[in-house]
C-alpha positions as CSV (number, residue, x, y, z in Angstrom):
1,X,15.7,-15.5,31.9
2,X,14.1,-12.5,30.6
3,X,10.3,-12.5,30.0
4,X,9.1,-10.4,27.0
5,X,5.6,-10.2,25.9
6,X,4.7,-13.2,28.1
7,X,7.4,-15.3,26.4
8,X,10.7,-16.7,28.1
9,X,13.6,-15.7,26.0
10,X,16.9,-17.5,26.7
11,X,19.9,-15.3,25.7
12,X,22.2,-17.1,23.4
13,X,24.6,-14.1,22.6
14,X,24.6,-11.2,25.0
15,X,24.7,-7.5,24.0
16,X,28.4,-7.3,25.3
17,X,29.4,-10.4,23.2
18,X,27.8,-8.9,20.2
19,X,29.5,-5.6,20.7
20,X,32.8,-7.2,21.0
21,X,32.4,-9.2,17.9
22,X,31.3,-6.2,16.0
23,X,34.5,-4.4,16.9
24,X,36.6,-7.5,15.9
25,X,34.7,-7.9,12.6
26,X,35.2,-4.1,11.8
27,X,38.9,-4.3,12.3
28,X,39.0,-7.4,10.0
29,X,36.8,-5.7,7.2
30,X,39.0,-2.5,7.5
31,X,42.0,-4.5,6.4
32,X,40.1,-6.1,3.5
33,X,39.1,-4.8,0.1
34,X,37.7,-1.2,1.0
35,X,38.4,1.0,-2.1
36,X,35.3,3.3,-2.5
37,X,33.5,0.9,-0.1
38,X,29.8,0.8,-0.3
39,X,28.0,-1.0,2.5
40,X,24.6,-2.6,1.7
41,X,22.3,-3.6,4.5
42,X,19.8,-6.3,3.7
43,X,16.5,-5.3,5.4
44,X,14.7,-5.9,7.6
45,X,16.4,-8.3,10.0
46,X,20.0,-6.7,9.7
47,X,19.1,-3.1,10.7
48,X,20.4,-3.1,14.2
49,X,23.4,-5.2,13.4
50,X,24.2,-3.2,10.4
51,X,24.1,0.2,12.4
52,X,26.3,-1.1,15.1
53,X,28.8,-2.7,12.6
54,X,28.9,0.5,10.4
55,X,29.7,2.6,13.5
56,X,32.4,0.1,14.4
57,X,33.8,0.5,10.9
58,X,33.8,4.2,11.4
59,X,35.9,3.7,14.6
60,X,38.2,1.5,12.6
61,X,39.0,4.3,10.3
62,X,36.5,3.7,7.4
63,X,33.9,6.1,6.1
64,X,31.8,3.9,3.8
65,X,28.6,5.1,2.0
66,X,25.5,3.1,3.1
67,X,22.6,1.7,1.1
68,X,19.6,-0.6,1.9
69,X,18.1,-3.4,0.0
70,X,15.0,-5.2,0.8
71,X,14.8,-8.8,-0.7
72,X,12.0,-11.4,-0.4
73,X,12.0,-15.1,-0.9
74,X,9.0,-16.4,-2.7
75,X,7.6,-19.9,-3.5
76,X,4.8,-22.3,-2.6
77,X,4.0,-22.2,0.9
78,X,7.2,-22.2,3.0
79,X,9.4,-23.5,0.2
80,X,11.5,-20.8,-1.3
81,X,11.8,-21.0,-5.0
82,X,13.5,-17.7,-5.7
83,X,14.4,-14.2,-4.6
84,X,12.9,-11.0,-5.6
85,X,13.9,-7.4,-5.1
86,X,11.4,-5.5,-3.1
87,X,13.5,-2.1,-2.6
88,X,16.6,-1.6,-4.7
89,X,19.6,0.4,-3.9
90,X,20.1,3.7,-5.7
91,X,24.0,3.7,-5.9
92,X,26.0,2.6,-8.8
93,X,28.3,-0.4,-7.7
94,X,30.5,-0.3,-10.9
95,X,34.2,-0.9,-9.9
96,X,33.4,-0.4,-6.2
97,X,34.1,-2.7,-3.2
98,X,30.8,-3.9,-1.7
99,X,30.1,-5.2,1.8
100,X,26.8,-6.9,2.2
101,X,25.5,-7.0,5.7
102,X,22.7,-9.5,6.9
103,X,21.6,-10.7,10.1
104,X,21.8,-14.5,9.5
105,X,23.0,-16.7,6.7
106,X,21.0,-19.9,6.6
107,X,20.1,-21.3,3.0
108,X,22.3,-18.8,1.3
109,X,19.7,-18.2,-1.4
110,X,19.0,-14.4,-0.6
111,X,22.7,-13.6,-0.1
112,X,23.8,-15.4,-3.2
113,X,21.2,-13.8,-5.2
114,X,22.4,-10.4,-3.9
115,X,26.1,-11.0,-4.4
116,X,25.5,-12.2,-8.0
117,X,23.4,-9.2,-8.7
118,X,26.1,-6.8,-7.5
119,X,28.8,-8.7,-9.6
120,X,26.4,-8.4,-12.6
121,X,26.2,-4.7,-11.9
122,X,30.0,-4.4,-12.2
123,X,31.2,-4.4,-8.5
124,X,34.8,-4.8,-8.3
125,X,34.5,-7.0,-5.1
126,X,31.7,-8.2,-3.0
127,X,32.1,-9.5,0.6
128,X,29.5,-10.6,3.1
129,X,29.4,-10.0,6.7
130,X,26.5,-11.8,9.0
131,X,26.0,-11.7,12.6
132,X,24.8,-15.4,12.5
133,X,25.9,-18.4,10.5
134,X,23.6,-21.3,10.5
135,X,25.5,-23.8,8.4
136,X,23.1,-26.6,9.2
137,X,20.5,-25.0,6.9
138,X,22.6,-24.2,3.9
139,X,21.3,-25.0,0.6
140,X,23.7,-23.0,-1.7
141,X,27.5,-23.1,-1.8
142,X,28.0,-19.8,-0.1
143,X,30.1,-18.7,2.9
144,X,30.3,-15.3,4.6
145,X,33.6,-13.6,4.7
146,X,33.0,-12.1,8.2
147,X,30.9,-14.1,10.7
148,X,29.9,-13.0,14.1
149,X,28.8,-16.2,15.6
150,X,28.0,-19.8,14.5
151,X,24.4,-20.4,15.2
152,X,22.9,-23.5,16.5
153,X,19.8,-25.0,14.9
154,X,17.4,-22.8,17.0
155,X,14.9,-20.1,15.8
156,X,16.4,-17.0,17.2
157,X,15.1,-13.6,17.9
158,X,16.3,-10.1,19.1
159,X,19.0,-7.7,17.9
160,X,16.8,-6.9,14.8
161,X,15.4,-10.5,14.2
162,X,11.8,-11.1,14.9
163,X,8.9,-13.8,15.0
164,X,5.6,-12.1,13.7
165,X,7.4,-8.6,14.0
166,X,8.0,-9.0,17.6
167,X,11.3,-9.0,19.6
168,X,13.4,-7.1,17.2
169,X,14.1,-4.6,20.1
170,X,16.0,-7.0,22.3
171,X,19.7,-6.0,22.8
172,X,20.7,-9.6,22.6
173,X,20.2,-12.6,20.5
174,X,17.9,-15.3,22.0
175,X,15.7,-18.3,21.9
176,X,12.0,-18.4,22.6
177,X,11.7,-21.1,25.3
178,X,8.0,-20.8,25.8
179,X,5.3,-19.0,27.7
180,X,5.9,-17.5,31.0
181,X,3.9,-18.7,34.2
182,X,0.9,-16.4,34.7
């Protein structure tokens, strides 16, 4: 198992598995609603996944516009009570097909907020693509339209996802198993 920053990281999904799934998802997305397509990546965790998926969309014949939104959950302690926009998109979504890309769908609160916001702003259609779907943590009635992998109930890092800003650079999704022997 790889050792990174003194931690043992057990790969859950390899770079090769992720690349293959991105190509598959891009082909499925290309056959869906894509009129005047605007792709919106939810930062920060989705940045690597979004970049790879967008390149796969290009390879599948799509040339979407790309935007970024930064959302933050807030509340008392670790209990989320709402979502706020930290950095909004600049594009008008009226009468457009929109693809939201995020790294992981857990509670569903953030992506439900984003989806409803885009519909309120006049989007014609809003679909969601996530690398990981952690259904065991779902709090809202929301499902992604395109899912890379079902995620077991582990805290995962890599491929853009972090713990205390570390491990985002890993080319795979992994589980922190503990400290490496000195």
